[in-house]
ROBA-805509 format. One line per field, with one value per residue (C-alpha): residue in three letters; x, y, z. Coordinates in steps of 0.25 Angstrom, whole numbers, plus 2048, in hexadecimal, padded with zeros to 3 digits. Layout:
! ROBA-805509
aa: Ala ...
xx: X ...
yy: Y ...
zz: Z ...
***
This chain:
! ROBA-805509
aa: Unk Unk Unk Unk Unk Unk Unk Unk Unk Unk Unk Unk Unk Unk Unk Unk Unk Unk Unk Unk Unk Unk Unk Unk Unk Unk Unk Unk Unk Unk Unk Unk Unk Unk Unk Unk Unk Unk Unk Unk Unk Unk Unk Unk Unk Unk Unk Unk Unk Unk Unk Unk Unk Unk Unk Unk Unk Unk Unk
xx: 800 806 806 7FB 7F1 7F3 7EF 7E1 7D8 7E2 7DE 7E1 7D4 7D9 7D9 7E7 7EA 7EC 7DE 7D8 7DE 7D9 7CB 7CB 7D0 7C4 7BB 7C3 7C8 7BF 7C3 7C7 7CF 7CF 7DC 7DA 7D4 7DC 7E0 7D2 7D2 7DE 7D7 7CB 7D2 7D9 7CB 7C5 7D1 7D0 7C1 7C3 7CE 7C5 7BA 7C3 7CA 7C6 7C4
yy: 800 80D 81A 821 816 816 825 827 82B 829 821 81F 827 834 83F 845 854 858 852 859 866 864 862 86F 878 879 87C 889 88C 898 89E 8AC 8AF 8BE 8C4 8C0 8B3 8AB 8A1 89C 896 88D 88A 886 87D 876 875 86E 865 861 85E 856 84E 84C 847 83D 837 829 825
zz: 800 7FC 804 7FC 7FE 80D 80F 814 809 7FE 7F2 7E3 7E1 7E8 7DE 7DA 7DE 7CF 7CC 7D7 7D3 7C4 7C9 7D2 7C6 7BE 7CA 7CC 7BD 7BC 7CA 7CA 7D7 7DB 7E1 7EF 7EE 7E3 7ED 7EE 7E0 7E4 7F2 7EB 7E2 7EE 7F4 7E8 7E7 7F6 7F5 7E9 7F0 7FC 7F3 7EB 7F7 7FB 809
***
């Protein structure tokens, strides 16, 4: 048994980080950040990625 398969929640069905990022990009493609809140676009992408990761993990 390899190290990855012993991690809680890890499986061959867990999504790859690059795939999660690619899935989050279209949702915010038309976002128009203002001068003081540009960080929120990146924050939203990370939130989407984390939500998708949680949704695709197996117990």
